[in-house]
C-alpha positions in Angstrom: -11.9 63.9 148.7 -12.2 64.3 152.5 -15.5 65.0 153.9 -14.1 68.0 155.6 -12.9 69.6 152.4 -16.1 69.0 150.6 -18.1 70.5 153.4 -15.7 73.5 153.6 -16.5 74.1 149.8 -20.3 73.9 150.4 -19.7 76.4 153.5 -17.7 78.9 151.3 -19.8 78.5 148.1 -23.1 79.0 149.9 -21.6 81.9 152.0 -20.3 83.6 148.8 -23.7 83.1 147.2 -25.6 84.6 150.1 -23.3 87.6 150.1 -24.0 88.0 146.6 -27.7 88.2 147.0 -27.6 90.4 150.0 -24.7 92.6 148.9 -26.2 93.2 145.5 -29.5 94.1 147.1 -27.8 96.6 149.3 -26.0 97.9 146.2 -29.1 98.1 144.2 -31.1 100.2 146.8 -28.2 102.7 146.9 -27.6 103.0 143.2 -31.4 103.1 142.3 -33.1 104.2 145.4 -36.3 105.3 143.6 -36.8 102.5 141.1 -37.8 99.1 142.6 -37.8 97.2 139.3 -34.3 98.3 138.6 -33.3 97.2 142.0 -34.8 93.9 141.2 -32.9 93.5 137.9 -29.6 94.5 139.5 -29.9 91.8 142.3 -31.1 89.1 139.9 -28.2 89.7 137.4 -25.7 89.9 140.1 -27.0 86.8 141.7 -27.2 84.8 138.6 -23.7 85.5 137.5 -22.3 84.9 141.1 -24.1 81.5 141.2 -22.6 80.4 137.7 -19.2 81.3 138.9 -19.4 79.7 142.2 -20.6 76.4 140.5 -17.3 76.6 138.3 -15.1 77.3 141.3 -16.4 74.7 143.9 -18.1 72.0 141.8 -15.1 69.9 141.2 -14.6 69.8 145.0 -18.2 69.2 146.5 -20.5 69.2 143.5 -21.6 72.8 144.2 -25.0 72.0 145.7 -25.2 75.1 148.0 -28.6 74.2 148.6 -30.0 71.5 151.3 -33.0 70.5 149.0 -30.5 69.7 146.3 -28.3 67.8 148.6 -31.4 66.0 150.1 -32.9 65.0 146.8 -29.3 63.8 145.7 -29.1 61.5 148.8 -32.7 60.2 148.3 -32.5 59.4 144.7 -29.0 57.8 145.1 -29.9 55.3 147.7 -30.3 52.3 145.4 -26.8 52.5 144.1 -25.1 54.6 146.7 -23.6 56.9 144.2 -24.7 60.2 145.9 -24.3 61.6 149.3 -24.4 59.3 152.4 -26.6 60.3 155.2 -23.6 61.4 157.1 -22.4 63.5 154.3 -25.9 65.0 154.0 -25.8 66.1 157.5 -22.4 67.8 157.0 -23.5 69.4 153.7 -26.6 70.9 155.4 -24.9 72.1 158.3 -22.2 73.7 156.1 -24.9 75.3 153.8 -26.9 76.8 156.7 -23.9 78.2 158.5 -22.3 79.4 155.4 -25.5 81.3 154.3 -25.6 83.1 157.7 -21.9 83.9 157.4 -22.4 85.4 153.9 -25.3 87.6 155.0 -23.3 88.9 157.9 -20.3 89.4 155.4 -22.5 91.4 153.2 -23.8 93.6 155.8 -20.2 94.4 157.2 -18.8 95.1 153.6 -21.6 97.8 153.2 -21.0 99.3 156.7 -24.4 97.9 158.1 -24.7 96.2 161.5 -23.3 92.8 161.2 -26.8 91.2 162.5 -30.0 92.9 162.0 -33.1 90.7 161.8 -35.1 91.7 158.7 -38.4 93.3 159.1 -39.7 92.3 155.8 -42.8 90.0 156.0 -43.0 87.6 153.1 -46.2 85.3 153.7 -49.2 84.1 152.1 -50.3 81.3 149.9 -49.3 82.9 146.5 -45.6 83.3 147.9 -45.5 79.7 149.2 -46.8 78.5 145.8 -44.1 80.5 144.1 -41.5 78.8 146.2 -42.8 75.4 145.3 -42.5 76.1 141.7 -39.1 77.9 142.0 -37.6 75.1 144.0 -39.1 72.4 142.0 -38.0 73.8 138.7 -34.4 74.3 140.1 -34.2 70.7 141.3 -35.6 69.2 138.3 -33.1 71.2 136.0 -30.0 70.1 138.2 -31.1 66.4 138.0 -32.1 66.6 134.4 -28.5 67.9 133.4 -26.8 65.3 135.5 -29.0 62.4 134.0 -28.5 63.5 130.5 -24.7 64.1 130.7 -24.9 67.9 130.1 -23.5 69.2 133.5 -21.2 71.3 131.7 -24.1 73.6 131.0 -25.0 73.6 134.7 -23.2 76.8 135.7 -25.0 78.7 132.9 -28.3 76.8 132.9 -28.5 77.1 136.8 -27.6 80.7 137.0 -30.0 81.5 134.1 -32.9 79.7 135.7 -32.5 81.6 139.1 -32.2 84.9 137.3 -35.3 84.2 135.5 -37.1 83.0 138.5 -36.4 86.1 140.3 -39.0 87.6 137.7 -41.5 84.9 137.1 -42.1 83.8 140.6 -44.0 86.1 143.2 -41.6 85.3 145.8 -38.5 86.3 143.8 -37.4 82.6 144.0 -35.5 82.1 147.2 -35.6 78.3 146.3 -33.1 77.4 149.0 -33.7 76.8 152.6 -30.2 77.8 153.8 -30.1 81.0 151.9 -33.7 82.0 153.2 -32.4 81.3 156.8 -29.3 83.5 156.1 -31.5 86.3 154.6 -33.3 86.6 157.9 -30.2 88.0 159.4 -30.1 91.1 157.3 -32.5 94.1 157.4 -32.0 94.9 153.8 -33.7 94.7 150.2 -32.9 91.0 150.2 -34.2 90.1 153.8 -36.9 88.0 154.9 -38.6 88.4 158.5 -37.7 85.4 160.8 -41.5 84.6 161.2 -41.7 84.2 157.5 -38.8 81.8 157.1 -40.8 78.5 158.2 -43.3 78.9 155.7 -40.8 79.5 152.8 -38.8 76.5 154.1 -41.9 74.2 154.2 -42.8 75.3 150.6 -39.2 74.7 149.4 -39.4 71.1 150.9 -42.8 70.5 149.1 -41.0 71.8 145.9 -38.4 69.2 146.4 -41.1 66.4 146.8 -42.7 67.6 143.5 -39.4 67.5 141.9 -38.6 64.1 143.0 -41.9 62.8 141.5 -41.2 64.5 138.2 -37.4 63.1 138.3 -39.0 59.6 138.8 -41.2 60.0 135.9 -39.1 61.7 133.3 -35.6 60.3 134.3 -36.6 56.9 136.1 -32.8 55.8 136.1 -31.5 58.8 138.0 -29.4 57.0 140.8 -26.3 56.4 138.7 -26.1 60.2 137.8 -26.3 61.3 141.5 -22.5 61.6 141.7 -22.7 64.4 139.1 -25.0 66.8 140.8 -24.6 69.8 140.4 -21.5 69.0 138.5 -19.1 65.9 138.8 -16.9 65.9 141.6 -13.4 65.2 140.6 -11.3 62.4 142.5 -9.1 63.5 145.1 -5.8 62.6 143.2 -6.8 65.0 140.5 -7.0 67.8 142.8 -3.8 67.0 144.7 
């Protein structure tokens, strides 16, 4: 599979995921303007379902990471066997994911007749929110690699979608758990937005969550390297997609 084709899948998948997060947030505020709990439910359900569908769509091409921390942990854990991403591929994935997330936020705004770019004015800061991001991110990464190592990647679309949908509710931050999507959500002044000044704290917490996840993976799944090419789901050989 060509690097460009894989990166384009990560770009498009991350863009559509972010569009689902932002777009469903906008729709929720329009449909349930006086019920914040219902808004969050609508946003969470749409995001979880969209994520599962996008993993099914793009997984055979790129592995459906859609998340820089997943890609970074894939590269880190696979170094002994070189079965995961190379450093050059990691750079391409991260660039595609971040640019895709920004594009997705802009797309959602335009679809709902909002200004294409309007910086979010929603501050999200504080130790409790950063702790929530550590929990959400470490749980997500651990889930993805546990499924790969145990040969259960066929469950990844449902399992990853279910985890993110649940984490909307059991974390104080509503589970961003993704640096690219966090950056993208700064570009929209809507229900799903995050003020640009709050982005660095969230991203640092997500990176800490990734480190915590790596420690857990090494302890519970010590021989993870051979399974790195199956994160989030196995990529198909190029000839099977031709």
